[in-house]
C-alpha positions in Angstrom: 139.1 29.8 170.2 142.5 30.6 171.7 142.8 30.9 175.5 144.0 34.5 175.0 141.0 35.5 173.0 138.6 33.8 175.4 140.3 35.5 178.4 139.9 38.9 176.8 136.2 38.2 176.0 134.9 36.7 179.2 135.1 37.7 182.9 138.1 36.5 184.9 138.0 33.1 186.6 136.4 33.0 190.0 136.0 30.4 192.7 132.8 29.4 194.5 131.8 31.3 197.6 130.0 28.4 199.1 129.1 24.8 198.2 126.9 22.1 199.5 124.7 19.1 198.9 120.9 18.8 199.0 119.0 15.5 199.0 115.8 15.5 197.0 115.1 11.9 198.0 116.6 8.9 199.8 118.8 8.0 196.7 120.3 11.2 195.4 122.6 13.9 196.8 122.9 17.0 194.5 126.0 19.1 194.6 125.5 22.9 194.3 127.7 25.9 194.5 127.3 29.7 194.5 129.8 32.2 193.1 129.8 35.9 192.2 127.7 38.3 194.3 125.8 36.6 197.1 123.3 39.5 197.1 123.2 39.8 193.3 120.5 38.9 190.8 120.4 35.1 190.8 121.1 33.0 187.6 120.8 29.2 187.7 123.1 27.5 185.2 121.8 24.2 183.6 124.5 22.1 182.2 124.3 19.9 179.1 124.2 16.2 178.6 122.2 14.9 180.4 125.1 13.9 182.5 127.6 16.5 181.4 128.2 18.1 184.9 128.9 21.8 185.7 132.0 23.6 184.5 134.0 26.3 186.3 134.5 28.1 183.0 130.8 28.8 182.7 131.0 31.2 185.6 132.9 33.6 183.3 129.8 34.4 181.2 128.4 36.5 184.1 129.4 39.8 185.7 130.4 38.5 189.2 129.6 41.9 190.7 126.0 41.8 189.4 125.0 38.1 189.4 124.7 35.4 192.1 125.8 32.5 190.0 124.2 29.2 191.0 125.6 26.0 189.5 124.8 22.4 190.3 125.3 18.9 189.0 122.1 17.2 187.9 121.3 13.7 189.2 123.9 11.1 188.5 126.7 13.3 187.3 129.6 15.6 188.3 129.9 15.7 192.1 126.4 14.6 192.7 126.0 11.1 194.1 125.5 8.3 193.3 127.3 8.7 190.0 125.6 7.4 186.9 122.5 6.5 188.9 119.3 6.1 186.8 116.9 5.6 189.7 114.4 8.6 190.0 116.3 10.2 187.1 113.7 11.8 184.7 113.0 15.2 183.3 110.2 15.7 185.8 112.6 15.0 188.7 115.2 17.4 187.2 112.6 20.1 186.9 111.6 19.7 190.5 115.3 19.9 191.6 115.6 23.4 190.2 112.9 24.6 192.5 114.4 22.6 195.4 117.7 24.3 195.0 116.2 27.8 194.5 114.1 27.3 197.7 117.1 26.0 199.6 118.9 29.2 198.7 115.8 31.3 199.4 115.5 32.6 195.9 112.0 33.3 194.4 112.9 34.5 190.9 116.0 33.9 188.8 117.5 33.9 185.3 118.0 30.6 183.6 121.1 29.9 181.4 121.6 26.6 179.6 122.9 25.0 176.5 122.1 21.9 174.5 120.3 19.6 177.0 120.4 22.6 179.4 118.2 24.5 176.9 115.7 21.5 177.0 115.6 21.5 180.8 115.3 25.3 180.9 112.3 25.3 178.6 110.7 22.4 180.5 111.2 24.3 183.8 110.0 27.7 182.5 106.9 26.2 180.9 106.1 24.6 184.3 107.0 27.5 186.5 107.0 30.7 184.3 106.4 32.9 187.4 109.9 32.1 188.7 111.8 32.9 185.5 113.3 36.4 184.9 114.8 35.5 181.6 116.2 32.6 179.5 119.5 32.5 177.7 119.6 29.3 175.7 122.3 27.9 173.4 122.2 25.0 170.9 118.5 24.4 171.1 117.4 20.8 171.7 113.7 19.9 172.2 114.3 16.1 172.6 111.9 15.2 169.8 112.3 11.8 168.2 113.5 13.4 164.9 116.4 15.1 166.9 117.3 11.8 168.6 117.4 10.0 165.2 119.6 12.8 163.9 122.1 12.3 166.6 122.1 8.5 166.3 122.1 8.0 162.6 122.4 11.2 160.6 125.3 13.2 162.0 127.6 10.8 160.1 126.7 12.6 156.9 129.0 15.4 158.1 131.4 13.5 160.2 131.6 10.1 158.5 134.9 9.0 160.0 133.7 9.8 163.5 130.4 8.0 162.8 132.1 4.9 161.6 134.2 4.8 164.8 130.9 5.2 166.8 128.9 2.6 165.0 131.8 0.2 164.9 131.3 -0.3 168.6 128.4 -2.6 167.5 129.4 -3.7 163.9 126.5 -6.2 163.6 123.8 -3.8 164.8 121.6 -2.0 162.2 121.6 1.8 162.4 118.1 1.9 163.7 119.0 -0.3 166.7 122.2 1.4 167.7 120.7 3.3 170.6 119.3 0.1 172.1 122.7 -1.7 171.7 124.5 1.2 173.4 122.0 1.3 176.2 122.2 -2.4 176.8 126.0 -2.3 177.0 126.0 0.9 179.2 123.6 -0.7 181.7 125.1 -4.2 181.5 127.4 -6.1 183.8 130.4 -6.4 181.4 132.9 -3.7 182.5 134.8 -3.9 179.2 131.8 -3.6 177.0 130.5 -0.8 179.1 133.8 1.1 178.9 134.0 0.7 175.1 130.5 1.9 174.6 131.0 4.9 176.9 134.2 6.0 175.1 132.7 5.5 171.6 129.6 7.5 172.5 131.6 10.4 174.1 134.3 10.6 171.4 131.6 10.7 168.7 129.8 13.6 170.4 133.1 15.5 171.1 134.2 15.0 167.4 131.0 16.7 166.2 130.8 19.4 168.9 132.9 22.2 167.3 133.1 23.8 163.9 136.8 22.8 163.8 137.4 19.4 165.5 139.1 19.9 168.9 141.7 17.1 169.3 142.1 17.9 173.0 138.4 17.6 173.6 138.2 14.3 171.7 141.2 12.8 173.4 139.7 13.7 176.8 137.1 11.1 176.2 139.3 8.1 176.5 138.5 7.3 180.2 135.7 4.8 180.6 134.8 5.9 184.1 134.8 9.6 183.1 132.7 9.1 180.0 130.1 6.8 181.6 127.8 9.4 183.2 127.2 11.4 180.0 126.9 8.5 177.6 124.7 6.4 180.0 122.4 9.3 180.9 122.0 10.6 177.3 121.1 7.1 176.2 118.7 6.7 179.1 117.0 10.0 178.4 116.8 9.3 174.6 115.0 6.0 175.3 112.9 6.6 178.5 112.3 10.3 178.9 111.0 11.7 175.7 108.1 14.1 176.0 104.5 13.2 175.4 103.4 14.5 173.0 106.7 14.6 171.2 106.6 18.3 170.5 105.4 19.3 174.0 108.0 22.0 174.4 106.8 23.7 171.2 103.2 23.3 172.1 103.6 25.0 175.5 105.7 28.0 174.4 102.6 30.1 174.8 103.2 29.8 178.6 106.5 31.7 178.3 105.8 34.2 175.5 106.4 37.2 177.9 109.6 36.0 179.4 112.6 37.8 177.9 114.7 35.2 176.0 117.8 34.9 173.9 118.4 31.9 171.6 122.0 31.5 170.5 122.5 29.0 167.7 125.6 28.0 165.7 124.8 27.9 162.0 126.9 24.8 161.7 125.8 23.1 164.9 125.8 19.4 163.8 124.7 18.1 167.2 121.6 20.4 167.5 120.9 21.6 164.0 119.6 25.1 163.4 116.2 24.0 162.2 115.2 23.4 165.8 116.1 26.9 167.0 114.3 28.3 164.0 111.1 26.3 164.7 111.3 27.5 168.4 111.7 31.1 167.2 108.6 30.8 165.0 106.6 29.6 168.0 108.1 32.2 170.2 108.2 35.5 168.2 109.2 37.5 171.3 112.5 35.5 171.7 115.6 37.0 170.2 117.4 34.5 168.0 121.1 35.0 167.2 122.3 32.7 164.4 126.1 32.6 164.7 127.5 32.3 161.1 130.8 30.7 162.0 130.1 28.4 164.8 129.1 24.8 165.7 127.7 23.6 169.0 130.3 24.6 171.7 129.8 27.6 174.0 133.6 28.2 173.7 133.4 29.1 170.0 134.0 32.9 169.5 130.6 34.0 168.2 128.6 31.9 170.6 130.6 32.9 173.6 130.2 36.6 172.7 126.5 36.3 172.2 126.0 34.5 175.5 128.0 37.1 177.4 126.1 39.9 175.7 122.7 38.3 176.5 123.6 38.3 180.2 124.8 41.9 180.0 121.4 42.9 178.4 119.5 41.1 181.1 121.2 43.1 183.9 118.3 45.5 183.7 115.8 42.8 184.8 
């Protein structure tokens, strides 16, 4: 999507009105920021990854006159400290952090907006605290089931074979079904060179598969070992240690949120989070509105996806 077209579609760029840190425990300091209308309807943005960090561009999906836009960096990433920290870093802790930030800002109810892993965390939060959720706008649905993790680690290569070969060649002697463990061992190990190679390989693979048309700039931005460590490490960490029990817990508990207005935005050619997951969620959640974008992959910056996300937040202005 060209910058010109994106600029025409979304709201103009804005800067935060206030920023701060909040400490949920003796280890972590979570960075947060507020932009838009400080007296507006609150929306909490849940970034992807885990470990992706918040993005200034996401503010542009919301009418700054209507919404109080709350962004924060989840534990171990972005401006939160310590960076790439795995201690006390689980889905349960991340769910509790959302309430902590809302309480800190004296917000009782709010919209939730999240994509990819952000959709996972939004569902986990809403199913735990449905009374606080005004609406959910979710993109690139990911339920963190083992089948979805296996898809990422071993099956995306059916569509991006050259990218998968570069990914798996980081550990050429490792069988496919053990790649995750090998990456995790390197990413948590003491060898800086091995850690950097693993972080770059993981991040370049994900970036290569993220858009319908590969984005060379996005892929080339993944060549910094320090910059790519948080997302690669935290994703591997969550894939191994923080799956739900039972595996399909988010689907089983959808009955708790049936009455919360929701939009599901899914790229038809999303290779990272294939459409079947969004379709299964819709079948369990008939009240949710599913938009299958015919010409899009995974990224929120693709034209159809960006338009659908913006329109969802326009519709939810009445809530």
